[in-house]
C-alpha positions as CSV (number, residue, x, y, z in Angstrom):
1,X,82.3,97.5,125.2
2,X,80.0,100.5,125.0
3,X,80.1,101.1,128.8
4,X,83.9,100.8,129.0
5,X,84.3,103.7,126.6
6,X,81.2,105.6,127.3
7,X,83.0,108.4,129.3
8,X,84.1,109.8,125.9
9,X,80.6,110.0,124.5
10,X,79.6,113.4,125.8
11,X,79.0,115.3,122.6
12,X,75.5,115.7,121.1
13,X,74.7,113.2,118.5
14,X,77.5,110.8,119.5
15,X,76.1,107.6,121.0
16,X,79.4,105.8,121.2
17,X,83.0,107.2,121.2
18,X,85.9,104.9,121.1
19,X,89.5,105.6,122.0
20,X,92.2,104.6,119.5
21,X,95.9,104.8,119.7
22,X,98.2,105.6,116.7
23,X,101.6,104.2,117.5
24,X,104.9,103.3,115.8
25,X,108.5,104.3,115.5
26,X,110.0,107.7,115.2
27,X,109.1,109.6,112.0
28,X,106.7,106.9,110.7
29,X,103.8,109.2,110.0
30,X,101.7,109.2,113.2
31,X,101.1,112.9,113.4
32,X,100.4,113.0,109.6
33,X,97.7,110.2,109.9
34,X,96.0,111.9,112.8
35,X,96.0,115.2,111.1
36,X,94.8,113.9,107.7
37,X,91.7,112.1,109.1
38,X,90.7,114.4,111.9
39,X,87.5,116.4,111.3
40,X,88.6,118.9,114.0
41,X,91.8,120.9,114.2
42,X,94.2,118.3,115.6
43,X,96.1,119.0,118.9
44,X,99.8,118.6,118.3
45,X,102.6,118.7,120.8
46,X,105.5,119.0,118.5
47,X,108.9,120.5,119.3
48,X,111.8,121.2,117.0
49,X,114.5,118.5,117.0
50,X,117.7,119.9,118.6
51,X,121.3,118.8,118.0
52,X,121.3,117.4,121.6
53,X,118.2,115.3,120.8
54,X,119.8,113.9,117.7
55,X,122.3,112.1,119.9
56,X,119.6,110.1,121.6
57,X,117.0,109.8,118.8
58,X,117.6,107.5,115.9
59,X,117.1,109.7,112.8
60,X,118.5,107.3,110.2
61,X,116.1,107.2,107.3
62,X,114.2,110.4,108.5
63,X,117.1,112.9,108.1
64,X,114.7,115.6,106.8
65,X,112.5,115.4,109.9
66,X,112.7,118.7,111.9
67,X,110.1,118.2,114.6
68,X,109.0,115.5,117.0
69,X,105.9,114.7,119.1
70,X,106.8,115.0,122.8
71,X,103.4,114.2,124.4
72,X,100.7,113.1,122.0
73,X,98.6,114.1,119.0
74,X,94.8,114.2,119.3
75,X,92.1,114.2,116.7
76,X,88.6,113.0,116.1
77,X,86.7,111.4,113.2
78,X,83.1,110.3,112.9
79,X,83.0,106.9,111.2
80,X,79.2,106.8,110.9
81,X,76.2,108.4,112.5
82,X,76.6,108.2,116.3
83,X,80.1,106.6,116.2
84,X,83.2,108.7,116.8
85,X,86.8,107.7,117.2
86,X,89.1,109.8,119.4
87,X,92.6,109.4,118.1
88,X,95.7,109.6,120.4
89,X,99.0,109.6,118.6
90,X,101.8,108.3,120.8
91,X,105.4,109.8,120.9
92,X,107.8,107.5,119.0
93,X,111.1,107.9,120.9
94,X,112.1,105.6,123.6
95,X,112.5,108.4,126.1
96,X,108.8,109.3,125.9
97,X,107.4,105.8,126.3
98,X,106.5,106.4,129.9
99,X,103.4,108.2,128.5
100,X,102.2,105.1,126.7
101,X,100.7,103.4,129.8
102,X,98.6,106.5,130.5
103,X,97.5,106.9,126.9
104,X,96.5,103.3,126.5
105,X,94.1,103.3,129.4
106,X,90.6,102.6,128.0
107,X,91.7,102.2,124.4
108,X,89.7,99.9,122.2
109,X,92.7,99.2,120.0
110,X,95.7,100.6,118.2
111,X,97.1,101.3,114.8
112,X,100.8,100.5,114.5
113,X,102.2,102.4,111.6
114,X,105.1,100.8,109.8
115,X,107.8,102.1,107.4
116,X,109.2,99.2,105.2
117,X,112.6,101.0,105.2
118,X,112.7,100.6,109.0
119,X,110.4,97.7,109.9
120,X,112.5,96.9,113.0
121,X,111.2,100.2,114.5
122,X,107.8,98.5,114.8
123,X,108.9,95.8,117.2
124,X,108.6,97.8,120.4
125,X,105.0,98.9,119.6
126,X,104.0,95.4,118.5
127,X,105.4,93.9,121.7
128,X,103.7,96.5,123.8
129,X,100.2,95.8,122.5
130,X,100.6,92.0,122.3
131,X,101.8,91.8,125.9
132,X,98.8,93.9,127.1
133,X,96.3,92.1,124.8
134,X,95.3,95.4,123.1
135,X,94.0,94.6,119.6
136,X,96.0,96.3,116.9
137,X,96.4,96.4,113.1
138,X,99.7,97.1,111.3
139,X,99.3,99.8,108.7
140,X,102.2,100.0,106.3
141,X,102.7,103.7,105.3
142,X,103.7,103.6,101.7
143,X,106.5,106.2,101.5
144,X,107.8,107.3,98.1
145,X,110.7,105.2,96.9
146,X,110.2,102.7,99.8
147,X,110.2,99.0,98.8
148,X,106.7,97.5,98.5
149,X,106.1,94.5,100.7
150,X,103.0,92.3,100.7
151,X,100.9,91.9,103.9
152,X,102.1,88.4,104.3
153,X,105.8,89.5,104.1
154,X,105.3,92.2,106.7
155,X,103.4,89.9,109.0
156,X,106.2,87.3,108.8
157,X,109.0,89.9,109.2
158,X,107.3,91.3,112.4
159,X,106.4,87.8,113.7
160,X,102.8,88.9,114.2
161,X,100.2,86.7,116.0
162,X,98.0,84.8,113.6
163,X,95.1,86.9,112.4
164,X,96.6,90.3,113.1
165,X,95.6,92.5,110.1
166,X,98.3,94.1,108.0
167,X,97.0,96.9,105.6
168,X,98.7,99.3,103.2
169,X,98.0,103.0,103.5
170,X,99.0,106.5,102.7
171,X,99.0,108.5,105.9
172,X,98.5,111.7,104.0
173,X,95.3,110.6,102.4
174,X,92.1,110.9,104.5
175,X,90.2,108.1,102.8
176,X,93.1,105.7,103.2
177,X,93.5,106.5,106.9
178,X,89.8,106.2,107.5
179,X,89.9,102.7,105.9
180,X,92.6,101.7,108.3
181,X,90.6,102.9,111.3
182,X,87.5,101.0,110.1
183,X,89.5,97.9,109.7
184,X,90.8,98.3,113.3
185,X,87.3,98.9,114.8
186,X,85.9,95.8,113.0
187,X,88.9,93.6,114.1
188,X,89.0,94.9,117.7
189,X,85.2,94.5,118.0
190,X,85.4,90.9,116.9
191,X,88.3,90.2,119.3
192,X,86.6,91.8,122.3
193,X,83.4,90.0,121.6
194,X,85.2,86.6,121.4
195,X,87.0,87.3,124.7
196,X,83.7,88.2,126.3
197,X,82.1,85.0,125.2
198,X,85.2,83.0,126.5
199,X,84.9,84.7,129.9
200,X,81.2,83.8,130.3
201,X,81.5,80.4,128.8
């Protein structure tokens, strides 16, 4: 696992750098999560939503959203001494999904952000990572006035594979976002290790 992602570990003091995707539907909080946890100024590729774009982007439930990511978000967080995560936030709209294959190359795993008001928006991301066997956790972003669901309810609603973690978070809060990332690294590490053992067994 270290050698697979070692091309990212070029900064002094960083022994291991892992690539993580932050995915999910339109307006679910991907840019917010990357920005809240990043210890560097995050790179954002946001553009203002146009009236023409509203005819192809589903803005139901996110009527106040005025910008959208058109390429990716990028940030970095040091989880512990010598271990850094490079975060790549994916664009949420269908018309930008051609970028996902490029962004997912070499990724250890992914965070799929979910909004309980629009859980169905998660299905494409869940399907994408399941089909490519990329480990992921579902992080339910607890928006104000959104109905609170338990992890089991969300897992059942999304028809997740057994064992796929579901966690609650506040994408605006750094500590909350960091806990999601730690959970993903632990889960993905166990899954990759198990697959490695299976391949040599």
